[in-house]
N, C-alpha and C positions, 0 to 999 in steps of 0.2 A: 626472501620477499619483505622482509623488516616489518614495520609498523603496519603494511596492508594486510601481509599475510596473519600476523596476530589478531587483527581487528575482525578478518573473516574468519578466522577459527573461533575466534569467541562468539560471533555472530551464530555461527553453526552450532555450538556447543550449549547455547542458552535454548535453543529448542529441544535439543536432545535432552537437555536437564528436565524439562519439564515432563518430556515423555517418560523418562526414567524413572522420575518419583509418583507416577500415574503406576507404571509397572513395578514398582517395590509395595505399592498398596494391594497390587493384584496379587502376587506373589505370597503376601502374608494372609490371603483369604483361608478358611478353616476348610476341610476335605471338601470336595466338590459334592454338591448333593444330587439327586437322583431326579430328573425330570418328570413333569406331573404326567407327559402323554407317552405313549409308545409309537415307535415308526410303523407299526402293521397297521394297516387299514387307511393310512393317510392316501388321498387322493390328489396329485399334484393338480394346482388349477393356474389357469392363466394370471399373471401378475398384472396389476394395475397399472394403467399408463397415466394415471390422473396426477392433476398438482397435487402436492403435500397439504396433508390436512388430517383430521382425526378420521382414522378407518380408511385413509387412502395412502398409496405409496409412489414414490416419484421414480421413474423409470429411466433407466440411461437411453434406451432405444427411442424415446420421445423427446431428447435432447437436441436442439439445433446447435451442432458442435461439429464443424466439419475439421475433419482430421487430416493431416499430412505427415502419416507418421515415419516418411523414409526422408531423408535430406534431400534425393534426387526429386521429390515431388513438391520441395518447397521452392527451391531456386526460381523454377520458371514462374511462380506465382509472384516472388520478391523482384525479380530482374538479374543481374549479373552475379555470380557466385561471389564477387568481392564485397557485395552490398552486405550480406551476412556474416559481420565481422564480431559480434559478439554473442555468447552463450544464450541469454535471455530474448534476443530477437529471434533466433534459431528456434529455440524451444517452444517459445509462444507461437510461432507460425506453424510448428509442427502439430501440435495439440490443439489447435484451434482457438486459441485465447483471442487471438486476434487475426485481421484479416485485411491486407492492403487497398485501400480506397483510391488514393493518388499519391504522389510523392509527398511524405511527411504527416500523411492522414490516414487512420486505420479504422476500421469497423471495431468495436469493442463488444466480442461476442460474451454469449450469456454466464460464464464461468467468469470472465474478467468482470463484468458487471458487479457480479455477486461480492467479488473480492474488494471490487472498488468502495461499493456500499457500506462493507465492514469495515474497511479502514476509514471511511469518512465517518462512521459512527464513533470511533477511537477518537478521530480528530475533534468530533463535537465534544467528546467527553473531557478531553483534556483544557479545550478552549474554553468550554462553560464553567469548567470547575475555577478558572481564574477570572470569571466574569464577562466573557465574550457574549455578544449578543448576534445572531446570524442574520445577516441581510442576502438580499439578491439584486446587482445592479446589471442594468442592460448591458449586453456586449458591444452595442453599437454606441460609439462616444464620440460627440459632436467635435469637430476640429477645433473651434473656437476655445476649448478648454485646454487642449493641447497646445495650441498657440499662445495662450496666456502664461503657461509655464514655459516656453520655449522649446518643448519636446516634440514638436510636431516637425520642426527641422531638425534637431538635435538626433533623434532616435532613427531618422532617415527611411532607408528602405525597408528596415525592420517591421515597420508598420505596415499593416495590410489594410489600404484604404480604398474608399469607394464614395460614389456621388449616388443621392437619391434622384428620383425624378424632376423635383425642383433644383438641383443644383447644388445642393447643401453637400459639405464633405464631411465625412465621418471615417474612424479607423475601428476596425475589431479590435476590442481593447486586449493589449498585453498583459496591462496592470491597471489599476484604478485608483492612482492617487489623488487625480484632478476630480474624478467623479464625486468621491467621497468627500474632498473637502467642500467642494461646490455643496453637495447634499448636507453637511453640517453648517456651512456658511449661511444656508438658508434659514436655518432656525435662530430668529434674533433674540430669544428672551433665554438662552444659555446661562445657568448659574456655575461658580465654581463647585457648588455642591452635588451637582450633575455627575462632575468629572471624577473620575476617568470614565471615558468610553472606549470599549474596545468591541471594534464593530469589524465582523469577519464575514466571507463568504465562500463557497465551493462552487466555482463554474469553469466554463470551458475559457480558455485563452486562446491568442492567436499571435503568432510571430511568422514574420516572412524568412524564415531560416535560409540562407543560401545554401547549404547542403544538408538536408535532414537525413539523417543516419541513425544507427542504433536503435531502430524500432521507436518503443517507446520512451526512450532515453534523450531523444533530440528531435522532436518534430515541430509541425507546423501548427497544429491543434492538441491541446491538451488539457489536463484539469490541473488546477491550483488551488490553494487553499490561501486567499490573501488575507490579511487582517491589518486593520488600520486603527490606531490609538490617539485619543486626545487628551491630554494632560494639562492641569493648570499652573504648573511650574518645569523647568528642567529638572529638577531634583525628583520630583514625582515621575515624570516621563523616564528616568534613568532606572527607577525602581521596577515599571510597568515593563521596561525592557530587559530587566532581569527575568521579570516574573515570566514573560512570555518564552525567554528563551530557557528556563529552567521547564517550562510546559514542554517545549520542544525535546529536552533529554529525556523527559518521562516517557514521552510519545515513542522515541525510538528504543528504550528500554524495554517496555512493553511488547515492541515486535520483534525484540531479541536481534536489532540492529545496532552494532556498536559505531556510531557516529561520531567524528571529531569535529568541535566548534573551534573555527580559525578564524582569525582576522581578515577582512576582505577590504578591496576597493569599494567604493559607495557608488561607482559608475555612473550610468545615466539616472538613476534613481535620486540620486544628490544625499545630501545630510553629512552628518561629521563621526559617524561611527556605523561600522557594518561587521557581521560576522557570516560565516557561511558555515552550513552544517555538512560534512564531507563525509561518504561512505568510501573507505578505501577499497579500491579495486583497480586491477591492474588496465581495464581498458578504460579508466576513466578519462576524461579530456582536461579535467582539472590538477594543476601540481600544486602541493602544499607542503611545508616544512614543520616539522615539530621538534622540540629541543628535548633532548634524553635527560637533560638535568633539571629542567623545569617545566611548568605546564605552558609554555609560550607555544603557539603554533599560529601559523600564519599561511594565506594564500602567497606563493611566491611572487605574485604581481604586484603585492605591497612589499616586497623586499626590493634592496639594489640588486644589481646583477651580479655584483662582487660579493654580497652579503654572504658569509660563509658559517659566521656565529650567531647565537642567540644575541639579539640588542639588550635582554633584560638581564642575562647571568654570563653572556660569552661562552656558555656551551655550545657544543657541536651542535648542527642541525642536521634533519635527517628529511630526506624529501621523497616524497610519495605519490601516487596518483590517487584521483578521488573521483567519485560523482557527487555534484551536489544536490543535495535533497531538500535543503534550507538555506533560507537567507532571511536574515534581520537588520534593520536599517534605523537609527536613529536620525530623524529628519528635522529635529528642531521644529523653526519655523517657516521653513521655505517654501512650502505650500499652503499654510494658513496664512501668511501674510500677503500672498498672490491672490487669494479667494477672500480674503478677510475674514476668515473664522475665527471668530470672537466668542468670549464669555464675560460675564461680569463678575469680576474678582472680590475678595473679601473686603475690599474698600469701595464696592460700589462702580469701580471703573472697568471700562472695558479692555480686555487682554488678550493677544493672540494664543491660539492654543499652541500647546507644544505637541509635536506628532512623532508617532513610530509607524514603519510598515514591516510586515511580516508574512513571508511567503513559504509554502510548501509544495513542493512538487506530486500532485496525487498520483497522477498515473506515472511519474518517473520514480516514485519510491516503489510501486509495485514492480516494476520493471528491474529496477536495480537491487531489491530483495531476492528475485527470482536469479538474477546474475552471482549474488553472493552465496546464497544457500544452496543452490541447485547441484547436482552432478552434470556432468557433460551430456548426459541422456535424459536424465528425469528430474521434471520438474519440483522443488520443494519450496513449500510456501512457510512464512512466518504462521505459528500455528493460530492466531486469531484472524487469520485474513485467507484461509484455506476456503475455497469456494464451496466445500461440501466437506464435513468433518469425517464420515464415514460412507464407504462403498461396500456392499453386501454382494456376494458371488455366489449365486447358486449352483449346482451341478448341473453338467453337460446335458441336454435332453439326450435320451436313449443309454445312458450311461447306467452302470450298475448302482451309483449314487443317486440318481433321479428321484429315489423315494423320498429323499431328504430334503428335495426341494421346497416341500411344505414348511419345514421347519425355518429356513430361511426368511419365508413371509412372515412367520410367527416371531421369528426374534426381529423382524424390522418392527413389528407392531408391538412387542413387549419394550424394546429400547424406546419407542415414541412416547410411549405410556410411563415408562418409570423414570426417563431423563427427560423432563421436559425442554430443557435449553436445547436438545437437538433435534427436536420436531423441525422439518424442514431441513435439516443438514445431514439427511442420511438419502444416500443414492441406491438404487437396486439396478444391478448391471444384469438385466434380464436378454441378454444377447445370448441364449442357452444354445443357440446353434454352433457358439464359438466353444473351444475348449476352455477349461478353468485356467489353463497356461497362458493363454493368449490373451484373456480378459485379464488376468493377473498383471501381465505385461502392461497393458494399457493402462490400468489402474497405477502401476509405478509410475510411468511416465505423467500421468495427471497431478500425482502427488498428493492423493488425499490422505491425511495422518494415519488413518485407520482402514485398512482393507481386511474384511472378514469374510471367510472361504467356509462353504457347507462342502466338506471333501469327505474322504473315506471314513474319519473319526467321527463323522455327523452320524454314522450308522449305530455307533457304539452306545451302549445305555449306562449312563448317561451320554447324551451326544455332547460332543466335544467340536469347537469351531475353532477353525486356524485364522489367527489374528494377527495380521503384517502390521507392526508400529514402524510406520516408513519414516519418521524421522530419527529413529535410532536403529534401523535396520534389525529390528529383533522382531523373532516369530515366535507366538506361545500358542498353546491350544489350551481353549477355555470352555467351560460348561455356559450355557445361558446366564445363569446367574452370577458367575465371573466375569462375564462380557460388560453386562450393565452394571456391577460395579466400578470397573475400570472406565469406561465410558461416563458414568456419574460425575467424575472429577475433571472431566474436560469444560475447559472454559471458551465459550462464545459471545461476541459482542452483539 
């Protein structure tokens, strides 16, 4: 598989490395301490189905999470069997992360929304660390803005267009270069001292895809982070360009995704320089080439059909497939000249702002991460994005171990008190009419990083809980104190 196989393996190994570090600390703990309470005399009580909070427990039975855990249940929902052509789409439908609404449009269900909100928080951290300021622009974009840039006709059928009751034309924005430039141009007293501006948003985007497929990887409605930068000179704009690209690299490193930055075509966005961030994977629709002798990499669209060697060093090029999860453009004055986005320079004269634009496919990153990290049957998340970090499984009702059910509830409360970052991150699988084995199988499919079971060894003195560390496929038996020590090192955004 070459580069694709190496990158996918590296992404998975990063996740495993974090988990193994936690387990190493756990194994180094001193002798297991005796619990303060004995099992005798415990009266199991019904688990609360309340929202998470102090003294309350979040229970799985109250979650709106429609599941189709067999593939034959998924196919009629999605359509023809040929439509389920990638792992992430099939798994996300099976466990109820998404549900089809119409062609290329999906309901994002609670687990997905939680994961996406976490991803947005990581994006916010990286963008604001380089000076990004968050805005929110309307999805309805007036046709006159797009006609001014000639993209009303250039983008053709890709634009979803509509008229209001007064006959005024709009499109549902697939991107916002025109809107943001017009906004900045409306500010007539900008000074070079205020620049650069790095303005970004995370919003729904719309494209009339001729053939939506692959679930969230290619749809008509999706979430994107788009940033637009305004600088006082080409030199400053290129520095900003490098700054944002480095922030993208930092973002993907934190997620454990080994993306490749490749030279790309400017397409309908325009400008003079462009790069894509490609996640190597076999179902990817993009093809890019990398040089094995130097750092050169490029989308094959930018290379001649007969190009076999690297243009920089003449070394051999290796081609692979990838999913584009990010794209950056240096625009120069293409849009600022159209909308007259000016500032007053150091000489007191009006000058056109130098611009860049930078996109991240938010929902696409979620699906692409699942595609790369998951097994054929079970979802695996980047550790930071897992909807819930911990799933607790108490004994089955009526079993010999049922007396340990109260210990599970107490463990929930102790983790919430001792590990503040995990409050709201713990889910209690209170479906005690099911066996532990069946609930463990479901938990494995959902991909919780930690699954903790109160089984036979919970009856010991001290009680030991069975801890499944999903990202390393390792199982350990720990006391309450050791469980808390292990989880205290979990990072949550």
